[in-house]
N, C-alpha and C positions, 0 to 999 in steps of 0.2 A: 914107181913103187908112192902108191898113196900116202897121206902122213896126217893127221888127226891131231888135236889139244884137246884135256881132257883138264878140270878140275881134280884136286887130291885134299883130301887130309894128311898130309905129311907127320903132323905130331900133333896132340891137343891142343887146339887153339891156332892151326898153324895152315894156312891153306897153300896152294901154288899152282900155276896150271904146267901142265908138260905135254910134250910134244913126244910120238911115236909114228911106227909107219905101221900103216891100215893094208890088211892082206887083203886081193882080190874078190869078191863073192862067187859062193859058187855054187852048182847048181842049187834051187830051190831055198838061196840067199837072196838077199836084196842090199843094196849099201845106201844108207840115207843119208841125207847133208841135213842139217840141224837146223830148224827156222829160229826156235825159242826154245829155253829150258823153265821151271818154274822151280824156284822153291820153295817143299814143302818146308816151313819154318821151324815149327815144335819138332819136327823129328829131324834135322838137318841140324839145328840149331846142337843139340842131343849129342849127336854123331861128332859135330865138330868140334867139343868143347871136351868129347871121349868117355861122356856118361851114359852106356850101354851097359851097364851090368853082364858080367861072363858071363853067368846063366843064359842070357838074352844074343847072346854071341851067333847064333844058326838062327836062327826063327829070326831074330831083322836084317837079315842080309837081302841085301836089294836084287833081284832076278837077275840085275848083271852085274855086279858090286865087283871088280876087285879090288886086292888088299882082303886083311882082315882087319876086323876093329880091335884095339882102338886106332890103330895108323901102322902106316901108312893106307890110305882105302879111297878106293873112288865110289863113292856114293850119291845116290839120286834118281828120279825113278819118275820124270815128269817131264817129257821130252816130246816135240813135235817137231817134225820137219821134214822131207820131202825126197824121195823114190826115188836115186837117180839108176842106179840096177839093178833088175829083179828080173823076175816074170812081167810081160806086156799088161795084165791086168795093172801091177801095182806099181807101173815106172809114169812118173810125174802125180801121183797120187801126192797129197800130203795125208798122214799120217802120222798117226800117235803111239810111242811104246816107250815101255816099263826103263828108262835107259840113263843112263848117270850125265851131268851134266858132259860133254863130248860134242866139236864140231863136226863127225861123221862119222857112221861106225857099219857096221857089216852083220846082218843077224839072220834069224832063218826068217824069210815069208810069213812064216804063221805069227812070230811076235808082233807085228804088225800091225794099227786096226786105221782101216781110213777113217778118215777125220768128214766125218757128213758135211753134205755141199751146206752153206750159211754158216760155218761154225767157225772165225775167225783162225788162223793161230794162239794168238794170243789168247783168246777163250779156254782152246782145246787143250795146253795147258795144266786147267782145273782138273781135269776129268781122273787123274789119280784121287783127288778130293771127294769131287763127285759119286765116285764110286765108292771110296768110303763111305758118305753121307746114308748110300742108299743101304749099305751092309746094316748101317749104324740101323734104320729105318726097318729091314726086316729082322734085326734082331728086336729091336722094341715094338711091335705092332699095332702102333696105334689104330684109334679108330676115328668113323664120323663123332665128328663134335667133340674131340674133348679136347681138353685145354692143355697144354704144352708148354712147357717154358725149355729153354735151350738155356745153361749156361756157363758162358764161353764165347765170344765172338769174334774167334779164329777163324781160318780158314773150313775148318772142319765143320764150326758150331754155325759158320752162316750158312754153306751146302744142305745141310740138315734144314735148317729154318726154314730155308725155302723151297725144299721138295716136301719138308710136310705142310706149308704154307697152300701146297694145290691139294690138299686129302678136303674135302666137303664140307664145311660147317665148324675144320678145329680156328683155336686162337692160339696164335703161338706166338710165345714173348722170347726174344732174345736177352741175354741179361749179359753185364757183362762192367766192369770196373772204368772201363774207360770211357768217358761219355761222348768223343767224340765217334762211336759207335751208332750212335742215333741214326745218324744218317746214312751210314750204312742199313742198318737195318730198316727202315723208310724205302730204301732204294728196293730192298727185297720183297717189301709189304709185309713187313711184320710188324710187333710192338716192341719196343724197347722199355729196361729196365737197369737201375743200379741196382748196384745189391742189396741196398737199405731197403728199395720199394715193390723187392720180386714181388710178384704175386704169390699167392699163398696158396693151399689147395687145388695143386694141378693134377690133373688124370697120368699126368707121363713127365718126367724130368730126364732131361737129357744130358749130362755132364761131358764138357771136351774144353773145358778152362787147364785142364793138366795142375790146378793147385789146390793144395786143402781147403784152402779156404771156402775154393768154390765148392768143391764133394759134399762140406759139412753143408752150404745153403742148400745143395742140390736136397741133401735130405730134410731139411728143415721144410722145405718151400712144397714137398710131393703132397699126396691127402693121405688119410690112413691107409693102411691097405696096401698102397700105392707103389711104384717101381720106378729105379732106380737106374742109368742105363749109364755105365762106365764106359766112356768113347775114348778118354785121355787117355798118354801115355807117360810114366812119370822116370821113365828112365832108370838111375838107380838115388832117386830123390822120399826119403823116407815118407808117408801117410800115418798122420794121427786119426782117430774118429771116435768120440764120445759115443760111443754102442753102448756108456751105460744109464745116457738117457731116456728116453723117449722111442730109439730105433727098436726094441723088442716092441714093448706096448702095443706101441703102430700098426705094428707087424709088418715092417718096410723090409723094399726087397731090393738089395745090390745087386745089379749083372751085369756083367763084361761085355764086353761088344770087339772087337778087332776084326780088320779086313783082309786078315792073311790065310783066314779061309772064310767060303760063303757060309752066310747065318746060320744055324740049324734048322731055321724055318724053311729056309727054302736048298738045301743043303743036298735034297736027293734029287733038284730037278732045274737046280740050273750051274752053269761053271762058272768058273773064275770071265770065262769067257763072254757069256752071258751079259755078266753083270759088268763089264767093262763097257761094251759096245754099248749097252743102254746108260750109262752114262754120257758115253759120247752123247747120245740122239738127245740125252735130257739138256744138254747142253745149246743146243739151237737157242735155249730162252735167252734173252741178252741181260737179264736182271744179273748172271749172275756177272756181269762186266764190273757190278759193286766193287767185287772182291779183287778186279786186276789196280793196284796200290804203287807200281811202281816201277821200271825199267832200267838195266841198266847193262851195258856193253860185255859182253865175253871177259874183256882184258882188264873190266876191274871185276872179277866176280872172286878172288882171294880176300880184298878187301869190303865188297860186299857180305860174302858168309859172314866175315870175325865182327862185323858191325851189327847184324840182323841177329846172331849168339848173345852179344855180353847189351844190345840196347837195341827190341825190337821196336818200341815206337806205334807207330799208330798203321804198318805195312799188316798186309795179310798175305796177299803173293806177289811177290817180287818175280818179274820175268827176268829172261838174259840172254838178249841179243843177239844171236850167232852169223846171222847174215853176212856177214861180210866175214866171218874167219876164212 
C-alpha cells in the first residue's frame, strides 16, 4: 500500500502533517510524486486563519481540496511533481497540478499539465499565479502605450506587472508600501513607487494589495473616466470607500477580476486548460525567479504557514521542498 503525507489546517491558525494510504492509479490516471509546492500566501493565509466567508465556501474550494471550511481542510493548488505511473507519454514527465501540499497523489491524467522544457520545478510552482495574472489582463484589456499602475507587489501583482511589461509602449509602475519591493520591480523590468509618490492619471490601475488603503489609492490614481480592476480577495474583511468624493464626478469604473472562470472577453474561445497551458509557457521567462523568495522542507510546513499568515514580511512565493518525503 502506498502512503502519502499531506498538510491540513486542523482548526483556524493550527496546521499539521497527516499521513495516510494512497490507492493505486487506475486506467487513465497518474501517480505523481511531488517535487515542490508553492504557498499562495494571500489566499492560503486567509484559509489558514479561518477567514473564508461562509457565503464563499463552495466558490473557494480548491480543485482537489479535502474537508470543508473552516477546518479541518486540506487546501492548496501549486504543485509540481514527476509522474511515476500512468500513460507512457507522461511517465517521467515533470507536471503541474492544482493539488494541495502532499507528498504524492493520484489524479486523472487530464488533471496534470506537462511543464515545458527549460522551466525548472521551483519556477513552475508560479503557474497558478501567472494564470491568475493572465486572467486579470484579459479582464483589464490594456492598450498599446498605456500607463499602468499595479498597486500591491505581492505574487499576483508582480506577475501582472511582468506580463504587462511585455506590451509594446506601456509604462508599468508597481506600487507597494514595502520599499524592499523596489529591487523585485527592477528585476521585473518595471518602475516602482511607494504610495506617497504613486503616479497619477494612469490609464489603467490594477489593484492586488488586498488592503482598503490600496483600493482607495487605486481610485485616486486612475485617470478621469478610467477603470480600476480589483483583483484582490478580502476574505471576510469589510472595505470602506469614500464614493461621495469624486468617484461620480470623475466617472470612474471599478470592476472585479477573479480566476475561477475565464475572463468574459475570452470566455467563448479559451478554456481554463488553455489558460493554464499559456501560463506555463510564459514561465520560460527567467525574470519570474524574482518572485521565489524562500524555500523550506515539507517537515516545516505547519510552522511556515503559521509564520506567513501572521507576519508575511518580504515573502512573495515561499516554496516547499518534498524531494525527500
